C-alpha positions, 0 to 999 in steps of 0.5 A, a space after each residue: 510717069 504714069 503707067 496704067 494697070 487698067 483704064 481705072 488704075 495707074 501705077 505712079 511709083 518710081 524704078 531705082 535702076 541705080 540701087 545695089 543694096 537695101 535695108 542699109 547694105 543687108 540686102 544686095 540689089 543686083 539688077 535694082 528696084 522699085 517703089 511701087 505706087 498706085 492711084 485708083 481713079 473712081 468717084 473718089 480718087 486713092 492714092 495706095 503707098 508712095 516711094 522711098 523717101 530720096 525720091 519724095 519731091 521728084 514723086 510729088 512733082 510726077 503726081 501733081 502732074 498727073 491729077 490735081 492733089 486736091 483731088 485725092 481723097 484718100 492715101 491707103 499706107 499698107 506699109 509705114 517702112 520708109 521705102 513706101 511711106 517716105 515721101 508722105 512728109 512732102 506729099 502732106 505739106 500739100 494735102 494736110 488733110 487728107 486722110 490716111 488709112 492704116 492699120 493700128 500698128 501703122 499710125 505707130 509707125 508713122 508717127 514714130 518715123 514722121 513725128 506727125 499728127 495726120 488724119 490717120 483713119 485705123 483698120 482692120 481685117 474686113 474694114 471696107 472704104 466705098 469709092 463710088 462706082 459700086 467699087 470698094 476697098 477691103 482691108 485685110 491685116 497680115 501682120 508681120 509680112 514683114 512688119 507688125 502694121 503690114 496689110 493687103 488692100 483689095 480693090 472689089 470689081 477690077 479684083 486687084 490685091 494690093 499686097 505691098 511687100 508681099 509677093 515683091 521682088 527687088 527688080 528694076 525694069 521698065 516691063 510693068 508687068 510679070 508675063 514681059 520680063 524675063 522668067 528666069 530672073 523674076 523667079 530668081 530674084 522672088 526666091 531670093 526675097 523671099 529667103 532673104 526677107 520672109 523666111 522666118 515669116 513662114 508659118 504666119 505667110 501660110 495662115 494669112 495666105 489661106 486666110 485669104 484663100 478662104 475668102 474665096 474672092 477673085 484675084 484678077 492681078 497683084 499689085 506689089 509695093 517692089 518689082 513687077 506687078 502679077 497680071 498673067 496667071 498671078 495666083 502662081 507667086 501665091 502658090 510658090 509662097 505656099 511652098 517656099 514656106 512649107 520648110 522648103 528644099 530642093 535636092 542640093 547641098 550647100 558647102 559654104 566656108 572661108 580660107 585664110 591659106 586654101 587649106 580649108 577650101 581644099 578640104 570643102 572641095 573635098 568634101 564635095 567630091 565625096 558627097 558627089 560620089 555617094 550621090 551623083 544626083 545631088 547639086 552640090 554648090 560652093 560658097 568662098 563667103 569672103 567673096 561671094 554675096 551673102 545674101 545669094 549664099 542665103 538664097 542658096 542655103 534657102 533651096 538646099 536640104 542640107 550644108 556645111 560650114 566651114 573656117 579655121 579656127 583664129 584667135 580662138 574664133 573663126 573667120 570674120 565672113 563666116 561670123 556675118 554669115 551665121 548671124 543672118 542665119 540665126 535671124 532667118 530660122 530656116 526649118 527641116 535642114 541638116 547641117 555639119 561643120 569642118 575646119 583645119 587648125 594649128 594649135 587651138 582648133 575651136 572653129 568646128 565647135 563654134 560652127 556646130 552651135 551656131 548650126 544648131 541655134 540657126 535651126 539645123 540639125 547636126 549630122 555629125 560632129 564635124 571634121 577637125 583637121 591639123 595644119 595644112 591638109 595632105 593627100 590623107 587628110 583630103 582622103 578623110 575629108 572625101 571619105 565625110 563627105 561620102 559619110 555625110 550625103 549618106 545620112 541625109 538621103 
């Protein structure tokens, strides 16, 4: 079903209410998602992006009800990842000669995915495509936002920036626009999306946004490829991206732990108590990594100025949920954050040193050598953990 952005631009995508995970099982989508595709109808008709492969036939069938497919003059592939390009094989069966405009890397990826010799038209930043009625599509390469092939497409006259993955959210809603949805949900999904997907590319994001801003073109709408479209004060999300890309942190400390027999949990809670006594204004949050969603934890880490990681020692290592989380952290490469480790042990006691190295490898500045305790924590150990928390708070204030 099409939805109007403007009289000449329709949303023709797919809302996926059932989606619970994305990128395999790497990203949790508690509120589903959408795959946004757009149909621009001027003297020339342009389709911008498609949808994920499981919905390919549905997409093409619905599109054919809205417009005779042979009337499509151009296809723009802003990004070649399969959630955006997945319907291309089904569509190109019907219109095999229609040119596909993409970056050079976009052609490589599309050929790699689908092994088809389609009519690729390579574009770079500043290239334009006349579509009639005095309007043009302007192409802007955006490599690593978040793949090497990514680009933006700007529609002159209507002042719409088709931004693909940038500025989006995994957020299913029948409301098409940002001003119609719950603002707390929208902010929550937007920062989660940035924290878990775009954080490693923050320097590139700042550079690309400033490059686009230097063009001094009006932006009345930002049409993303996931979630809602920004039409009310659309550059608010651009400002947020600039803020998030600049070593973002709030007055927050996140404590993440896993526990075997509750000893690590007790130490975590004692550390939290010490932090709160030393700094009543700081927002301290505790998460058991085995019981809480890892992407939600990553979002909390992104928002924090410091973190503590805790695990008992098991088989000269750490518990598996912590190991999994650390692998995520290393890839995201957080900036300007501090950390420390803690953990009880029975006889070998390697967990704290493993967690310390993991923090350093993930870009965190170690505040101290960590807290290593023997056996089940008694009152004396819990008091030591509380003092540890107080000291930690003092070192990061």
